[in-house]
N, C-alpha and C positions, 0 to 999 in steps of 0.2 A: 504494500499500499504505499505509494508515494503521493504525499499530500502537497509538498513543496519542493522547490529547488532554488539554486542560487547561481548567479553569474559574476564572473570577473570580467576584466578588460578583453581576455582571449579565451576564456573558457566557460562552459556550462558545467555546473557541480550537481550530480545526481545522486541522491540518497537511496541506497537500496537496503532497508533495514529487516529487522526481526518481526514486524507487524506485517501480516499477510492476510490475504483474502481466502476463505474456505467456505464457499457458499453452502456447501452440504451441512455445515454446522446448523443452519437455519432449520433444517428438517426435524431436529431434536429440540428445537426452541432456543438455540443458543445464538450467539452474535456471529456472523459472517466474517468479522475482523478479529484475528486472534494473535496471540504472541506465539511464535515459533522458536523455541529455545535452541533447537538443532541448526538454525541457520546462522550464518555469519554476516554481522553488519559490515557494510562497506560503502565507499563513495566512488563514483564513476566521474573521472575528469575528461571531458571530451572538448577538444578545440571548436570553436564556434564556426571555423571554416572547414571542419572535417567533411570529407566527401563519403566516408563510409564508418559505420558503427565500430568496425574493427580497430579503429584508432583509439578507442576509449581506454584510459588507464584506470584501473582498478585499485583502490587502496583500502585495506581492511581497516576498520575502527571497532574493536570488540565492545558488544554490550552497549552500543550507542543508538538511542532512538530520539531523533529531533522531530517533533512535529512540525515545527517551524524554524526555517534558516533566516536569520536576519541581515546578514551580508557576507561577503566573500571577498578576498582579494589576493593578488600574486605577491611573493616575496622572492624574486628571481635569484637573489644572492644565495638563498639556502634551498632552491629548488622546491619551494613549499607553496601550497596553496591553503591560506588561513580561512577557516569558516567559522562564523559566529552563529550559534544557534541554542535553543533551550532544550536540554536533554531530559527527557520525562521518565519518571520511574513511579509505578509499574508501566511499562510502555504501553499497554493496552487499556489504561485505566479510563480513558475517554469512552470506549466502545463496550466495556465489560465492568460488572459490578465487582468490586474487590474490597477486601478488609483492610488493606494497607492504604495509609495516608498518602496522597499525591506529592511528589516532588518535582519540580521543573527547575533545573539548575542551568542558569546561563553559562554557556561553556565556549572556550576557544579550542577548535580541533585544527591541528596542522597535519596536513596530507603531504608527504613527501614524495614527489613525482618521480625522484631518481632511485631511491631505495624502496619504495612501496610502503614504508612503514608510517605510522601515525602516532600523534600524542594528543592528549585531552586533559584541560585543566578548568576548574571552575574559576570564573572571572571575580565573582564575588566571595569574600571570606565566609568560612562557616557561621561566624558569629553574626553576620549581617544577611545570611541567607534568607532569602524571600522567593515565592513562586512567581516567576515571571513569565508571561505568555502574551502573545498578540500585540503587535506594535511594528515599528519600523526605525530605520535611520533616516537621515536626510537624503532624499532620493537623488539629488543632485550629485551625491558622492556614491551612489550605489555601484558596486562592483569594484570600488576602489577603497583603500585604507580609510577607515572611519574611527573616530575617537568615541562618539556618543551614540546610544540606542535608547529608544523611548518605548517602554514596555508596560503592559497593564499589569498590574498587581493582583494576581488572582487568589485572592484571600478574603474572605473565606471561600475556598473552592465550592462551586465554580463561579461564584460572583466575583466582580471587580470593584475593589475599594478604593482605587486610585492608579496612578501611574508612577513609574520610576524612570529617572534620567540616570543611566549608568555610564560611568566613565570606563570604556573597555580597557584603557591602558593601566588604570590604577586600581579598578574595581570599587571606586567611590560610587555610593548610591544616594541620590537625593529624591525624596518622595513629595508627591502632591496627593494628599489623601481627601476624599470627597466629603467625609464626616459621617455621623451616626445615622445609619439606616439608608445610607446614600451610596448607590452603586452605578457603574458605567459600563462602557464597552472598551473597544479598541481605541487608544490614543492615535491621533494622526499628525505628524509633523509637517508644518507648512512654512518653507522658506520664505523669509521677508522679501527677497528678491532673487533673481537668477544670477546674480553677479558671482562668479567662480572664485572672487577674492575674498568674499564675505566669510566671516566666521562660520564653522560648520553648525553652531548651534544658534545661529542668528535667524531667529523665526518664531513660531507659535505652535503651541500644541492645542488641538481642537479635540474635544471630547463631549459625549453625550452623558448627562448624568441625571439619574431618576432618584426622587425622594419617596421612599416607600412609607414614610409617616404622613406626609401630605399628598402625596400622589401627584406631584408635580414634576415636570422634567425641565431641563435647560441644556443650552450648549454653552460650555465654558471655553474660554479662550485664554490659554495660559502662556505667559512670556517663557519660551524655552531656555533662556540663559539663566533666569534667577527663580522660574517656577512661581512668579507672582501671578495671581489672577487678574487679567486686564479687563475682561468684559464677561458678562453672563447674559445670554439671550434666552429669554422664557419662551418655551415652547408651547403650542396649542394642544399638543397631544403628545403621549409617551412614544419614544423611540424603543422598541424592545431591546432588552439586553442580547448581545449578540456580537460576533467578531467578523471583520472583513467588509470594508467599504471604502469610500473615497470622497474627497471634497473636490468639487470642480468650480473654478471661477467662470465668470461670464465669457471671458476671453477664450478659454478652452472650449466652451460650447460652441462659439461662433466658428472656431477653427475646425472642429468636427463637422459643422454643417457644410 
């Protein structure tokens, strides 16, 4: 089951992990998506200009399951592709009931194209560990080395109580918490402008927030540099909890037409 993939300037990064489809499980009332402990996790690195799938390079990454990959980039001096993703355990917890509590660990995975070996490390220290899922980096830097990721705080799972700005280099975590009985969805980073010289975090975080006590909803616009709330737009109706969407400005709509 491949839910996501990543790109770099020259490659496509394809996860091939231990969560697989077995439709026959549905016949006995089970989930068609299950964890296969006998399968080996790996990543496929394919040149964006490849003419044949035989050119793919497979690098094993044991016991790795990333539902989402936030970014990837190349480090030619070490022959590595670096992948930033949230490694989830138990791997099939989204699809099956389990007694274990979910852990989603923001991780740096290094895939060595020369040796075929990989390494993995948690970006955030164990004392600061928080479940982070659903989010993004500055899309103007997608496929290139980025310092910041903006990710939903999936606590209490599966609700989102806020979002975090994570410094991928240092592991520092800054949080914007919505408040008591207030939950949201996936944070969206909107650059202030398209100037390539602008700071990577020069922009805004947009997020839908719903208050379960008052049953009112709003769109929050948060300064991505200091995580200060800049504006709150009251919504006429609730936007259901959920992940994956986008914000489009009027100029983008005109260009599509």
